[in-house]
N, C-alpha and C positions, 0 to 999 in steps of 0.2 A: 504494500500500500504506500503510495507516494503522497507526502504531505507538503504542500507548498505554503510556506509561512507568510509570504509577502501578500497574499490575497486578502488576508483578514486583518490588516492593520487598522489601528484605531482612527486614523485620520490626521495625525499630527506629524509634522516633519521638522527637521532641524532648521530648515529655511524659514518656516513660520515662526519658530521660536526666536531666531535672530532678528527677523523683521519686527516682531512685536517688541523685543528688547530695545532695538534701535529707535522705534517710534516713542517708546516710553522714556528713553533718555532724552530724545529731542524735545519732548513735551515738558521737560524739567520735572518729571515724576509727578504730574498733576492728576492724571487720569487713573482712577481706581479700577475701571473696567479693564484697561490694558494689563494692570498688575494681576487681576484675577485670571485673565486669559493666559498670561505667562505661567502662572502656577498650574493651570489646567493642562497646558501643553507639556510642561515639564513632567507632570504626573503621568500623562499618556505615554511619553517617550520612555519613562522608567518602566512602565508596565510592559511595553513592547520589548524592552531590553531584557527584562527579567523573566519573560514568559518561557515556559518549558514545554516542549512538544514530546508527547509520549507515543 
C-alpha cells in the first residue's frame, strides 16, 4: 500500500508564514489578526512536521 503524504497537508506553507511575519513587522506589530494567523500557521506546520505515517 503506497501512502502519499503530500496530498493531505493542512494548508499552510513556509511562504505564508514568512509573508505574514513580514507584513506584521511592516505594520509595526499593530494588527492582532496577523499575530493570530502567524500562531495558527506555525501550529499547522508543526503538526505536519511531527505527523507519523503508519
